[in-house]
C-alpha positions as CSV (number, residue, x, y, z in Angstrom):
1,Q,-10.5,-0.5,3.6
2,V,-7.3,-2.5,2.8
3,E,-5.4,-4.4,5.5
4,L,-1.7,-5.1,4.9
5,V,-0.2,-8.1,6.7
6,E,3.6,-8.4,6.8
7,S,5.6,-11.5,7.4
8,G,9.2,-12.8,7.1
9,G,11.1,-10.6,9.5
10,G,13.5,-12.1,12.1
11,W,17.2,-12.3,13.1
12,V,20.0,-12.9,10.6
13,Q,23.7,-12.7,10.7
14,P,25.5,-10.1,8.5
15,G,25.7,-11.3,5.0
16,G,22.5,-13.3,5.3
17,S,19.2,-13.0,3.6
18,L,15.5,-12.5,4.4
19,R,12.4,-12.3,2.4
20,L,9.6,-10.0,3.5
21,S,6.0,-10.5,2.3
22,C,3.1,-8.1,2.4
23,A,-0.4,-9.4,1.6
24,A,-3.2,-7.0,1.0
25,S,-6.6,-8.1,2.1
26,T,-8.2,-7.0,-1.1
27,R,-7.3,-5.5,-4.4
28,S,-8.1,-1.8,-4.5
29,P,-8.2,0.0,-7.9
30,S,-7.2,3.2,-6.0
31,I,-3.8,1.8,-5.1
32,W,-1.1,2.4,-7.7
33,V,2.1,1.9,-5.7
34,M,3.3,-0.4,-3.0
35,G,6.5,-0.3,-1.1
36,W,8.5,-0.9,2.0
37,Y,9.7,1.6,4.5
38,R,11.9,1.1,7.6
39,Q,12.4,2.8,10.9
40,A,15.4,2.3,13.2
41,P,15.2,3.3,16.8
42,G,15.4,7.0,17.2
43,K,15.2,7.6,13.5
44,Q,12.5,8.6,11.1
45,R,10.7,6.2,8.8
46,D,12.3,6.1,5.4
47,L,11.5,4.6,2.0
48,V,13.4,1.4,1.2
49,A,11.9,0.4,-2.1
50,R,8.6,0.7,-4.0
51,I,6.9,-0.7,-7.1
52,T,4.1,0.7,-9.2
53,L,1.3,-1.1,-10.9
54,G,3.3,-1.0,-14.1
55,G,6.2,-2.7,-12.4
56,K,8.5,0.4,-12.2
57,T,10.8,0.1,-9.2
58,N,13.0,2.5,-7.2
59,Y,15.3,1.9,-4.2
60,T,17.1,4.0,-1.7
61,D,20.8,4.1,-2.5
62,S,21.9,2.1,0.5
63,V,20.1,-1.1,-0.6
64,K,20.6,-0.9,-4.4
65,G,22.1,-4.2,-5.6
66,R,21.2,-6.0,-2.4
67,F,17.4,-5.7,-2.2
68,T,14.8,-6.6,-4.8
69,I,11.1,-5.6,-4.6
70,S,8.5,-7.5,-6.6
71,R,4.8,-8.0,-6.7
72,D,2.4,-10.8,-7.5
73,S,-0.8,-9.1,-8.5
74,A,-2.8,-12.3,-8.6
75,K,-2.0,-12.7,-4.9
76,N,-2.2,-9.0,-4.0
77,T,1.3,-9.5,-2.4
78,V,4.5,-7.6,-2.5
79,Y,7.8,-9.0,-1.6
80,L,11.2,-7.6,-0.5
81,Q,14.1,-10.0,-1.0
82,M,17.0,-8.8,1.1
83,N,20.5,-10.2,0.5
84,N,23.9,-9.4,1.9
85,L,22.2,-7.9,5.0
86,K,24.2,-5.5,7.1
87,P,23.8,-4.4,10.7
88,E,22.6,-1.0,9.5
89,D,19.6,-2.7,7.9
90,T,18.3,-3.4,11.4
91,A,14.9,-1.7,11.7
92,V,11.2,-2.3,11.8
93,Y,10.0,-2.7,8.2
94,Y,6.6,-1.4,7.2
95,C,4.6,-2.3,4.1
96,N,2.9,0.7,2.5
97,A,0.1,0.9,-0.2
98,N,-0.6,4.3,-1.7
99,G,-3.0,5.9,-4.0
100,A,-6.2,7.8,-3.3
101,V,-5.8,6.5,0.3
102,E,-2.6,5.4,2.1
103,Y,-2.4,2.2,4.1
104,W,0.3,0.9,6.4
105,G,1.0,-2.6,7.8
106,Q,1.8,-3.2,11.4
107,G,5.5,-3.6,10.8
108,T,8.0,-6.5,11.1
109,Q,11.3,-6.5,12.9
110,V,14.5,-7.2,11.0
111,T,17.6,-7.6,13.1
112,V,21.1,-8.1,11.6
113,S,23.8,-9.0,14.1
114,S,26.4,-11.5,14.8
């Protein structure tokens, strides 16, 4: 069993930055990709960015050039650096770890408003 603990959410004005962190309680050899999803009120949960064990990344089009996903394997932690935030980025952000088994974090709220 792997527990994912997110941190770093909050409120920020448009154009601001936030950094989300997701710490896994243990390293599991069955996990080969970790990522961030988000869910806005009344909408489905969608992929934001993900990173493989080998460091390959991909992003949803709306965040390309603004968000950066990275991982520190020694700390079992994945980060999401979010720059130039927009009101439409407002959502609950969930950490995801996937492989033979899929795990989800509890979510962290990100609110972008003036």
